[in-house]
ZADO-1210 file (C-alpha; in nm, 4 decimals, padded with zeros to 6 digits):
<atoms>
<atom x="-04.1908" y="-01.9248" z="03.0309" code="MET" pos="1"/>
<atom x="-04.3292" y="-01.9818" z="02.6824" code="VAL" pos="2"/>
<atom x="-04.4167" y="-01.7525" z="02.3934" code="VAL" pos="3"/>
<atom x="-04.5652" y="-01.8590" z="02.0626" code="THR" pos="4"/>
<atom x="-04.3450" y="-01.9350" z="01.7654" code="ILE" pos="5"/>
<atom x="-04.5069" y="-01.6540" z="01.5683" code="ASP" pos="6"/>
<atom x="-04.4539" y="-01.3941" z="01.8430" code="SER" pos="7"/>
<atom x="-04.0887" y="-01.4768" z="01.8961" code="LEU" pos="8"/>
<atom x="-04.0360" y="-01.4852" z="01.5208" code="SER" pos="9"/>
<atom x="-04.1478" y="-01.1217" z="01.5031" code="CYS" pos="10"/>
<atom x="-03.8815" y="-01.0197" z="01.7542" code="LEU" pos="11"/>
<atom x="-03.6083" y="-01.2253" z="01.5910" code="ASP" pos="12"/>
<atom x="-03.6917" y="-01.1172" z="01.2363" code="TYR" pos="13"/>
<atom x="-03.6870" y="-00.7543" z="01.3488" code="LEU" pos="14"/>
<atom x="-03.3409" y="-00.7960" z="01.5019" code="ILE" pos="15"/>
<atom x="-03.2130" y="-01.0029" z="01.2096" code="TRP" pos="16"/>
<atom x="-03.3496" y="-00.7879" z="00.9255" code="LEU" pos="17"/>
<atom x="-03.3325" y="-00.4553" z="01.1145" code="ARG" pos="18"/>
<atom x="-03.6756" y="-00.3202" z="01.0183" code="SER" pos="19"/>
<atom x="-04.0367" y="-00.3966" z="01.0970" code="GLY" pos="20"/>
<atom x="-04.1245" y="-00.3623" z="00.7296" code="ALA" pos="21"/>
<atom x="-03.8697" y="-00.6276" z="00.6255" code="ALA" pos="22"/>
<atom x="-03.9819" y="-00.8564" z="00.9097" code="ALA" pos="23"/>
<atom x="-04.3465" y="-00.8172" z="00.8151" code="GLY" pos="24"/>
<atom x="-04.2752" y="-00.8889" z="00.4484" code="LYS" pos="25"/>
<atom x="-04.0961" y="-01.2150" z="00.5306" code="ARG" pos="26"/>
<atom x="-04.3635" y="-01.3203" z="00.7815" code="LEU" pos="27"/>
<atom x="-04.6640" y="-01.2090" z="00.5772" code="GLY" pos="28"/>
<atom x="-04.7769" y="-00.9682" z="00.8506" code="LEU" pos="29"/>
<atom x="-04.8509" y="-00.5994" z="00.8757" code="ALA" pos="30"/>
<atom x="-04.5756" y="-00.3935" z="01.0348" code="GLN" pos="31"/>
<atom x="-04.8155" y="-00.2998" z="01.3151" code="SER" pos="32"/>
<atom x="-04.8688" y="-00.6683" z="01.3955" code="SER" pos="33"/>
<atom x="-04.4933" y="-00.7187" z="01.4150" code="VAL" pos="34"/>
<atom x="-04.4613" y="-00.4216" z="01.6513" code="SER" pos="35"/>
<atom x="-04.7350" y="-00.5530" z="01.8827" code="ARG" pos="36"/>
<atom x="-04.5761" y="-00.8964" z="01.9009" code="SER" pos="37"/>
<atom x="-04.2323" y="-00.7475" z="01.9692" code="VAL" pos="38"/>
<atom x="-04.3754" y="-00.5377" z="02.2526" code="SER" pos="39"/>
<atom x="-04.5501" y="-00.8403" z="02.4003" code="ARG" pos="40"/>
<atom x="-04.2381" y="-01.0604" z="02.3902" code="VAL" pos="41"/>
<atom x="-04.0236" y="-00.7784" z="02.5304" code="SER" pos="42"/>
<atom x="-04.2624" y="-00.7421" z="02.8227" code="GLU" pos="43"/>
<atom x="-04.2715" y="-01.1151" z="02.8925" code="ILE" pos="44"/>
<atom x="-03.8905" y="-01.1455" z="02.9024" code="PHE" pos="45"/>
<atom x="-03.8399" y="-00.8029" z="03.0634" code="ASP" pos="46"/>
<atom x="-03.6028" y="-00.6845" z="02.7915" code="ILE" pos="47"/>
<atom x="-03.5612" y="-00.3523" z="02.6151" code="GLN" pos="48"/>
<atom x="-03.4799" y="-00.2850" z="02.2502" code="LEU" pos="49"/>
<atom x="-03.2767" y="00.0072" z="02.1227" code="SER" pos="50"/>
<atom x="-03.1145" y="00.0935" z="01.7899" code="LYS" pos="51"/>
<atom x="-02.8230" y="00.3269" z="01.8648" code="PRO" pos="52"/>
<atom x="-02.6074" y="00.2569" z="01.5595" code="ASN" pos="53"/>
<atom x="-02.8498" y="00.1165" z="01.3079" code="GLY" pos="54"/>
<atom x="-02.8485" y="-00.2280" z="01.4695" code="GLU" pos="55"/>
<atom x="-03.1069" y="-00.3476" z="01.7206" code="TRP" pos="56"/>
<atom x="-02.9602" y="-00.4146" z="02.0644" code="GLU" pos="57"/>
<atom x="-03.1323" y="-00.6061" z="02.3439" code="VAL" pos="58"/>
<atom x="-03.0696" y="-00.5007" z="02.7022" code="SER" pos="59"/>
<atom x="-03.1688" y="-00.6882" z="03.0147" code="GLY" pos="60"/>
<atom x="-03.1240" y="-01.0513" z="03.1154" code="ASP" pos="61"/>
<atom x="-03.1559" y="-01.2486" z="02.7905" code="ILE" pos="62"/>
<atom x="-03.0885" y="-01.5934" z="02.9423" code="THR" pos="63"/>
<atom x="-03.4494" y="-01.7132" z="02.9198" code="LEU" pos="64"/>
<atom x="-03.4969" y="-01.5498" z="02.5816" code="LEU" pos="65"/>
<atom x="-03.2028" y="-01.7362" z="02.4327" code="ASN" pos="66"/>
<atom x="-03.3160" y="-02.0659" z="02.5827" code="LEU" pos="67"/>
<atom x="-03.6587" y="-02.0137" z="02.4266" code="GLU" pos="68"/>
<atom x="-03.4958" y="-01.9322" z="02.0924" code="ARG" pos="69"/>
<atom x="-03.3051" y="-02.2598" z="02.0921" code="LEU" pos="70"/>
<atom x="-03.6235" y="-02.4533" z="02.1694" code="VAL" pos="71"/>
<atom x="-03.8012" y="-02.2820" z="01.8790" code="HIS" pos="72"/>
<atom x="-03.5066" y="-02.3437" z="01.6494" code="GLN" pos="73"/>
<atom x="-03.5108" y="-02.7142" z="01.7245" code="ARG" pos="74"/>
<atom x="-03.8862" y="-02.7177" z="01.6637" code="TYR" pos="75"/>
<atom x="-03.8372" y="-02.5521" z="01.3217" code="ARG" pos="76"/>
<atom x="-03.5884" y="-02.8155" z="01.2135" code="TRP" pos="77"/>
<atom x="-03.7814" y="-03.1154" z="01.3476" code="ILE" pos="78"/>
<atom x="-04.1189" y="-03.0073" z="01.2107" code="HIS" pos="79"/>
<atom x="-03.9892" y="-02.8866" z="00.8733" code="HIS" pos="80"/>
<atom x="-04.0936" y="-02.5261" z="00.9267" code="LEU" pos="81"/>
<atom x="-03.9339" y="-02.2492" z="00.7192" code="PRO" pos="82"/>
<atom x="-03.5657" y="-02.2051" z="00.8060" code="LEU" pos="83"/>
<atom x="-03.3619" y="-01.8859" z="00.7929" code="ARG" pos="84"/>
<atom x="-03.0425" y="-01.8411" z="00.5969" code="ILE" pos="85"/>
<atom x="-02.8043" y="-01.5463" z="00.5900" code="GLU" pos="86"/>
<atom x="-02.4970" y="-01.4886" z="00.3745" code="ALA" pos="87"/>
<atom x="-02.2251" y="-01.2395" z="00.2967" code="GLN" pos="88"/>
<atom x="-02.3106" y="-00.9707" z="00.0451" code="TYR" pos="89"/>
<atom x="-02.1504" y="-01.1462" z="-00.2541" code="TRP" pos="90"/>
<atom x="-02.2373" y="-01.5064" z="-00.1663" code="SER" pos="91"/>
<atom x="-02.6085" y="-01.4574" z="-00.0994" code="GLY" pos="92"/>
<atom x="-02.6999" y="-01.3620" z="-00.4575" code="PRO" pos="93"/>
<atom x="-02.4857" y="-01.6291" z="-00.6231" code="ILE" pos="94"/>
<atom x="-02.5820" y="-01.9173" z="-00.3933" code="PHE" pos="95"/>
<atom x="-02.9372" y="-01.8313" z="-00.2859" code="CYS" pos="96"/>
<atom x="-03.0986" y="-01.7121" z="-00.6074" code="ASP" pos="97"/>
<atom x="-03.2976" y="-01.9206" z="-00.6595" code="PRO" pos="98"/>
<atom x="-03.3447" y="-02.0367" z="-00.3016" code="LEU" pos="99"/>
<atom x="-03.4600" y="-02.3831" z="-00.2077" code="LEU" pos="100"/>
<atom x="-03.8175" y="-02.4195" z="-00.0874" code="ASP" pos="101"/>
<atom x="-03.8384" y="-02.4097" z="00.2891" code="GLY" pos="102"/>
<atom x="-03.5715" y="-02.1419" z="00.3371" code="TRP" pos="103"/>
<atom x="-03.6135" y="-01.7694" z="00.4008" code="ILE" pos="104"/>
<atom x="-03.3248" y="-01.5444" z="00.3057" code="LYS" pos="105"/>
<atom x="-03.1793" y="-01.2478" z="00.4887" code="GLY" pos="106"/>
<atom x="-03.0651" y="-00.9107" z="00.3591" code="ASN" pos="107"/>
<atom x="-02.7163" y="-01.0323" z="00.2573" code="PHE" pos="108"/>
<atom x="-02.5580" y="-00.7076" z="00.3717" code="ASP" pos="109"/>
<atom x="-02.3286" y="-00.7847" z="00.6648" code="PHE" pos="110"/>
<atom x="-01.9795" y="-00.6340" z="00.6543" code="LEU" pos="111"/>
<atom x="-01.8514" y="-00.8253" z="00.9554" code="GLU" pos="112"/>
<atom x="-01.8677" y="-01.1807" z="01.0835" code="VAL" pos="113"/>
<atom x="-01.9545" y="-01.1492" z="01.4521" code="HIS" pos="114"/>
<atom x="-02.3209" y="-01.0481" z="01.4325" code="THR" pos="115"/>
<atom x="-02.4357" y="-01.3230" z="01.1940" code="PRO" pos="116"/>
<atom x="-02.2385" y="-01.5839" z="01.3887" code="LEU" pos="117"/>
<atom x="-02.4015" y="-01.4672" z="01.7114" code="ARG" pos="118"/>
<atom x="-02.7459" y="-01.4804" z="01.5497" code="LEU" pos="119"/>
<atom x="-02.6687" y="-01.8366" z="01.4407" code="LEU" pos="120"/>
<atom x="-02.5514" y="-01.9455" z="01.7854" code="GLN" pos="121"/>
<atom x="-02.8521" y="-01.7867" z="01.9555" code="GLU" pos="122"/>
<atom x="-03.0987" y="-01.9592" z="01.7223" code="GLY" pos="123"/>
<atom x="-03.2196" y="-01.6432" z="01.5498" code="VAL" pos="124"/>
<atom x="-03.1045" y="-01.7788" z="01.2119" code="ILE" pos="125"/>
<atom x="-03.0475" y="-02.1390" z="01.1090" code="ASP" pos="126"/>
<atom x="-02.7684" y="-02.1275" z="00.8514" code="ALA" pos="127"/>
<atom x="-02.5009" y="-01.8860" z="00.7381" code="LEU" pos="128"/>
<atom x="-02.2822" y="-01.8748" z="00.4293" code="ILE" pos="129"/>
<atom x="-01.9738" y="-01.7159" z="00.5789" code="GLY" pos="130"/>
<atom x="-01.6455" y="-01.5856" z="00.4464" code="CYS" pos="131"/>
<atom x="-01.3480" y="-01.8183" z="00.4734" code="TYR" pos="132"/>
<atom x="-01.1034" y="-01.7832" z="00.6510" code="PRO" pos="133"/>
<atom x="-01.3210" y="-01.5975" z="00.9042" code="ASP" pos="134"/>
<atom x="-01.5238" y="-01.9037" z="00.9955" code="VAL" pos="135"/>
<atom x="-01.5284" y="-02.1249" z="01.3079" code="PRO" pos="136"/>
<atom x="-01.2438" y="-02.3699" z="01.3635" code="ASP" pos="137"/>
<atom x="-01.2968" y="-02.7313" z="01.2619" code="GLU" pos="138"/>
<atom x="-01.3065" y="-02.8408" z="01.6290" code="ASP" pos="139"/>
<atom x="-01.5721" y="-02.5868" z="01.7304" code="ASP" pos="140"/>
<atom x="-01.8084" y="-02.7612" z="01.9725" code="GLU" pos="141"/>
<atom x="-02.1269" y="-02.5865" z="01.8575" code="ASP" pos="142"/>
<atom x="-02.0825" y="-02.4980" z="01.4898" code="LEU" pos="143"/>
<atom x="-01.9852" y="-02.7064" z="01.1890" code="ILE" pos="144"/>
<atom x="-01.8449" y="-02.5785" z="00.8589" code="CYS" pos="145"/>
<atom x="-01.9133" y="-02.7127" z="00.5105" code="ILE" pos="146"/>
<atom x="-01.6632" y="-02.5480" z="00.2755" code="HIS" pos="147"/>
<atom x="-01.7968" y="-02.4640" z="-00.0685" code="LEU" pos="148"/>
<atom x="-01.5363" y="-02.2620" z="-00.2607" code="THR" pos="149"/>
<atom x="-01.1807" y="-02.1271" z="-00.2509" code="ARG" pos="150"/>
<atom x="-01.0348" y="-01.8510" z="-00.4648" code="MET" pos="151"/>
<atom x="-00.7490" y="-01.5989" z="-00.4535" code="PRO" pos="152"/>
<atom x="-00.8074" y="-01.2461" z="-00.3312" code="ALA" pos="153"/>
<atom x="-00.6615" y="-00.9726" z="-00.5500" code="HIS" pos="154"/>
<atom x="-00.5648" y="-00.6089" z="-00.5147" code="LEU" pos="155"/>
<atom x="-00.7875" y="-00.3905" z="-00.7313" code="ALA" pos="156"/>
<atom x="-00.7581" y="-00.0267" z="-00.8353" code="VAL" pos="157"/>
<atom x="-00.9120" y="00.2225" z="-01.0777" code="ALA" pos="158"/>
<atom x="-00.7964" y="00.1899" z="-01.4404" code="PRO" pos="159"/>
<atom x="-00.6092" y="00.5212" z="-01.4192" code="ASP" pos="160"/>
<atom x="-00.4309" y="00.4356" z="-01.0948" code="HIS" pos="161"/>
<atom x="-00.0497" y="00.4918" z="-01.1097" code="PRO" pos="162"/>
<atom x="00.0079" y="00.1283" z="-01.0110" code="LEU" pos="163"/>
<atom x="-00.1489" y="00.0080" z="-01.3348" code="VAL" pos="164"/>
<atom x="00.1280" y="00.1722" z="-01.5354" code="ALA" pos="165"/>
<atom x="00.3880" y="-00.0474" z="-01.3609" code="LEU" pos="166"/>
<atom x="00.2533" y="-00.3566" z="-01.5307" code="GLY" pos="167"/>
<atom x="00.4223" y="-00.6841" z="-01.4434" code="GLU" pos="168"/>
<atom x="00.7058" y="-00.4956" z="-01.2696" code="ALA" pos="169"/>
<atom x="00.4825" y="-00.4021" z="-00.9777" code="ILE" pos="170"/>
<atom x="00.5895" y="-00.5054" z="-00.6266" code="THR" pos="171"/>
<atom x="00.4135" y="-00.5177" z="-00.2926" code="LEU" pos="172"/>
<atom x="00.6201" y="-00.2181" z="-00.1807" code="ASP" pos="173"/>
<atom x="00.4658" y="-00.0229" z="-00.4674" code="ASP" pos="174"/>
<atom x="00.1161" y="-00.1100" z="-00.3441" code="ALA" pos="175"/>
<atom x="00.2058" y="-00.0224" z="00.0168" code="ARG" pos="176"/>
<atom x="00.2886" y="00.3317" z="-00.0956" code="PHE" pos="177"/>
<atom x="-00.0847" y="00.3962" z="-00.1479" code="PHE" pos="178"/>
<atom x="-00.3657" y="00.3797" z="00.1092" code="PRO" pos="179"/>
<atom x="-00.5569" y="00.0514" z="00.1154" code="SER" pos="180"/>
<atom x="-00.9164" y="00.0055" z="00.2203" code="LEU" pos="181"/>
<atom x="-01.0008" y="-00.1277" z="00.5656" code="ALA" pos="182"/>
<atom x="-01.3209" y="-00.2108" z="00.7519" code="LEU" pos="183"/>
<atom x="-01.3672" y="-00.1417" z="01.1240" code="PRO" pos="184"/>
<atom x="-01.1231" y="-00.3265" z="01.3470" code="ASP" pos="185"/>
<atom x="-01.1974" y="-00.6967" z="01.3905" code="ASN" pos="186"/>
<atom x="-01.4786" y="-00.7021" z="01.1319" code="ALA" pos="187"/>
<atom x="-01.3007" y="-00.9894" z="00.9532" code="PHE" pos="188"/>
<atom x="-01.0162" y="-01.0612" z="01.1974" code="PRO" pos="189"/>
<atom x="-00.8323" y="-01.3323" z="01.0038" code="LYS" pos="190"/>
<atom x="-00.8431" y="-01.1455" z="00.6747" code="VAL" pos="191"/>
<atom x="-00.7427" y="-00.8261" z="00.8526" code="GLN" pos="192"/>
<atom x="-00.4423" y="-00.9935" z="01.0154" code="ALA" pos="193"/>
<atom x="-00.3127" y="-01.1266" z="00.6832" code="ILE" pos="194"/>
<atom x="-00.3503" y="-00.7926" z="00.5052" code="LEU" pos="195"/>
<atom x="-00.1987" y="-00.5953" z="00.7919" code="GLN" pos="196"/>
<atom x="00.0994" y="-00.8289" z="00.7930" code="ASP" pos="197"/>
<atom x="00.1433" y="-00.7311" z="00.4275" code="LEU" pos="198"/>
<atom x="00.1378" y="-00.3629" z="00.5186" code="GLY" pos="199"/>
<atom x="-00.2140" y="-00.3120" z="00.3848" code="LEU" pos="200"/>
<atom x="-00.5589" y="-00.2474" z="00.5412" code="TRP" pos="201"/>
<atom x="-00.5079" y="00.1078" z="00.6648" code="ASN" pos="202"/>
<atom x="-00.7756" y="00.3398" z="00.5172" code="LEU" pos="203"/>
<atom x="-01.0792" y="00.2979" z="00.7422" code="LEU" pos="204"/>
<atom x="-01.4285" y="00.2784" z="00.5965" code="LEU" pos="205"/>
<atom x="-01.6569" y="00.3128" z="00.8971" code="ASP" pos="206"/>
<atom x="-01.9362" y="00.0900" z="00.7689" code="LEU" pos="207"/>
<atom x="-02.1382" y="-00.1900" z="00.9260" code="GLN" pos="208"/>
<atom x="-02.3612" y="-00.2961" z="00.6380" code="ARG" pos="209"/>
<atom x="-02.3091" y="-00.3403" z="00.2668" code="TYR" pos="210"/>
<atom x="-02.4430" y="-00.0872" z="00.0207" code="GLY" pos="211"/>
<atom x="-02.3823" y="-00.0719" z="-00.3516" code="LYS" pos="212"/>
<atom x="-02.1514" y="00.2250" z="-00.3089" code="ASP" pos="213"/>
<atom x="-01.9488" y="00.1057" z="-00.0108" code="TRP" pos="214"/>
<atom x="-01.6259" y="00.0392" z="-00.1992" code="GLN" pos="215"/>
<atom x="-01.6422" y="00.3860" z="-00.3565" code="SER" pos="216"/>
<atom x="-01.6994" y="00.5761" z="-00.0337" code="ARG" pos="217"/>
<atom x="-01.3401" y="00.6850" z="00.0075" code="SER" pos="218"/>
<atom x="-01.1935" y="01.0316" z="-00.0248" code="LEU" pos="219"/>
<atom x="-00.8724" y="00.8751" z="-00.1459" code="GLU" pos="220"/>
<atom x="-00.8853" y="00.8613" z="-00.5250" code="LYS" pos="221"/>
<atom x="-00.5891" y="00.6251" z="-00.5408" code="PHE" pos="222"/>
<atom x="-00.6921" y="00.3801" z="-00.2692" code="ALA" pos="223"/>
<atom x="-00.6137" y="00.0115" z="-00.3211" code="VAL" pos="224"/>
<atom x="-00.9089" y="-00.2219" z="-00.2752" code="GLY" pos="225"/>
<atom x="-00.9630" y="-00.5980" z="-00.2701" code="TYR" pos="226"/>
<atom x="-01.1609" y="-00.8161" z="-00.5047" code="ALA" pos="227"/>
<atom x="-01.2337" y="-01.1711" z="-00.6151" code="THR" pos="228"/>
<atom x="-01.3963" y="-01.2978" z="-00.9308" code="VAL" pos="229"/>
<atom x="-01.7269" y="-01.2754" z="-00.7393" code="PHE" pos="230"/>
<atom x="-01.6898" y="-00.9162" z="-00.6176" code="THR" pos="231"/>
<atom x="-01.5050" y="-00.7289" z="-00.8924" code="LEU" pos="232"/>
<atom x="-01.8317" y="-00.6315" z="-01.0614" code="HIS" pos="233"/>
<atom x="-01.9731" y="-00.4878" z="-00.7382" code="LEU" pos="234"/>
<atom x="-01.7588" y="-00.1741" z="-00.7461" code="PHE" pos="235"/>
<atom x="-01.9528" y="00.1360" z="-00.8464" code="GLN" pos="236"/>
<atom x="-01.6839" y="00.2321" z="-01.0977" code="SER" pos="237"/>
<atom x="-01.4611" y="00.0014" z="-01.2987" code="SER" pos="238"/>
<atom x="-01.1649" y="-00.1648" z="-01.1312" code="ARG" pos="239"/>
<atom x="-00.8738" y="-00.3677" z="-01.2640" code="VAL" pos="240"/>
<atom x="-00.6862" y="-00.6417" z="-01.0843" code="ILE" pos="241"/>
<atom x="-00.3196" y="-00.5736" z="-01.0285" code="LEU" pos="242"/>
<atom x="-00.0755" y="-00.8440" z="-01.1510" code="PRO" pos="243"/>
<atom x="00.0442" y="-00.8979" z="-00.7953" code="LEU" pos="244"/>
<atom x="-00.0240" y="-01.2151" z="-00.5993" code="LYS" pos="245"/>
<atom x="-00.0939" y="-01.1882" z="-00.2281" code="ILE" pos="246"/>
<atom x="-00.1043" y="-01.4828" z="00.0157" code="PRO" pos="247"/>
<atom x="-00.4769" y="-01.4633" z="00.0832" code="LEU" pos="248"/>
<atom x="-00.7279" y="-01.7232" z="-00.0277" code="ASP" pos="249"/>
<atom x="-01.0918" y="-01.6650" z="00.0551" code="VAL" pos="250"/>
<atom x="-01.4064" y="-01.8636" z="-00.0031" code="GLY" pos="251"/>
<atom x="-01.7634" y="-01.9475" z="00.0871" code="ASP" pos="252"/>
<atom x="-01.8451" y="-02.1738" z="00.3795" code="THR" pos="253"/>
<atom x="-02.1827" y="-02.2933" z="00.5007" code="LEU" pos="254"/>
<atom x="-02.2059" y="-02.2781" z="00.8810" code="ILE" pos="255"/>
<atom x="-02.4752" y="-02.4449" z="01.0911" code="VAL" pos="256"/>
<atom x="-02.5146" y="-02.5673" z="01.4473" code="ARG" pos="257"/>
<atom x="-02.3609" y="-02.9105" z="01.4830" code="ARG" pos="258"/>
<atom x="-02.6724" y="-03.0684" z="01.6361" code="ILE" pos="259"/>
<atom x="-02.8565" y="-03.0252" z="01.3048" code="PHE" pos="260"/>
<atom x="-02.5840" y="-03.1781" z="01.0879" code="ALA" pos="261"/>
<atom x="-02.7951" y="-03.4799" z="00.9913" code="GLU" pos="262"/>
<atom x="-03.1262" y="-03.3041" z="00.9345" code="GLN" pos="263"/>
<atom x="-03.2752" y="-03.3755" z="00.5888" code="PRO" pos="264"/>
<atom x="-03.3291" y="-03.0041" z="00.5185" code="GLN" pos="265"/>
<atom x="-02.9598" y="-02.9387" z="00.5764" code="LEU" pos="266"/>
<atom x="-02.8445" y="-03.2292" z="00.3628" code="LEU" pos="267"/>
<atom x="-03.0670" y="-03.1037" z="00.0802" code="GLU" pos="268"/>
<atom x="-02.9239" y="-02.7536" z="00.1217" code="LEU" pos="269"/>
<atom x="-02.5675" y="-02.8846" z="00.1158" code="ILE" pos="270"/>
<atom x="-02.6298" y="-03.0729" z="-00.2066" code="ASN" pos="271"/>
<atom x="-02.7863" y="-02.7636" z="-00.3610" code="HIS" pos="272"/>
<atom x="-02.4981" y="-02.5360" z="-00.2590" code="LEU" pos="273"/>
<atom x="-02.2291" y="-02.7827" z="-00.3633" code="LYS" pos="274"/>
<atom x="-02.3871" y="-02.8172" z="-00.7062" code="GLU" pos="275"/>
<atom x="-02.3901" y="-02.4397" z="-00.7356" code="ARG" pos="276"/>
<atom x="-02.0243" y="-02.4299" z="-00.6299" code="ALA" pos="277"/>
<atom x="-01.9431" y="-02.6867" z="-00.8967" code="ARG" pos="278"/>
<atom x="-02.1140" y="-02.4713" z="-01.1596" code="GLN" pos="279"/>
<atom x="-01.9207" y="-02.1642" z="-01.0437" code="LEU" pos="280"/>
<atom x="-01.5922" y="-02.3530" z="-01.0602" code="SER" pos="281"/>
<atom x="-01.6656" y="-02.4379" z="-01.4227" code="GLN" pos="282"/>
<atom x="-01.7584" y="-02.0782" z="-01.5003" code="GLN" pos="283"/>
<atom x="-01.4590" y="-01.9214" z="-01.3230" code="PHE" pos="284"/>
<atom x="-01.1230" y="-02.1042" z="-01.3515" code="PRO" pos="285"/>
<atom x="-00.9960" y="-01.9354" z="-01.0323" code="GLU" pos="286"/>
<atom x="-01.2709" y="-02.0892" z="-00.8203" code="VAL" pos="287"/>
<atom x="-01.1693" y="-02.4162" z="-00.6578" code="GLY" pos="288"/>
<atom x="-01.3673" y="-02.6717" z="-00.4587" code="ILE" pos="289"/>
<atom x="-01.2091" y="-02.7468" z="-00.1174" code="PRO" pos="290"/>
</atoms>
């Protein structure tokens, strides 16, 4: 069973970007054209689309659909068609602006790792800049990681937070006394495990996608948050980093399917991203190159 590249792209862009308007803008089509193509592909593969929690979900047997996606993905790479890249909310702007020719960027608004990784494995997207340590293992059979940066994660609070007054005398027990922000369970499982082991990560923010106000959407005035040199400026109100080291290093990692590891487009992208990482490491002393 075969559908055209353009028709399947409409379905996949809709699922990836979450709206027909965003899909149409990337594809240069009217939203009505996207909708017609999505309906046609859904009928061919006998699948149904629903959006119960703000994310498109596909129901039905998707075996043939996913096989077709992988065929189309291989065709994109081999024939140098536009490729699709997604990234975490902080890494997209700093690594993909400007973006190399031949790549189409996502919304850069995921607040969890599982959906973008699934989209990558299914062939909906072609590359992902993920958040280390929540990236595939080095021996993963399908996905390969190219590590770009490493940096310490910090605890961050409002300037008038009581912890600030403790200065250099602050301890982790002091920080544990206050609620600390947390995303839904398993959103970033490796980061979550480290922070929970420290007695942190306990004030749930029930969010799936990034918005400019997400780190301020807490009823707890004295909540402890997390920041790096790349994310500190993203808080809606000012935050200061506490003089307290925690055993959590994070970073940016490019993830692609292993079968495309030698494709010229990927090698060009790697060089571009590594040069950007080098520039960032010169700009921010905390940023290291793995």
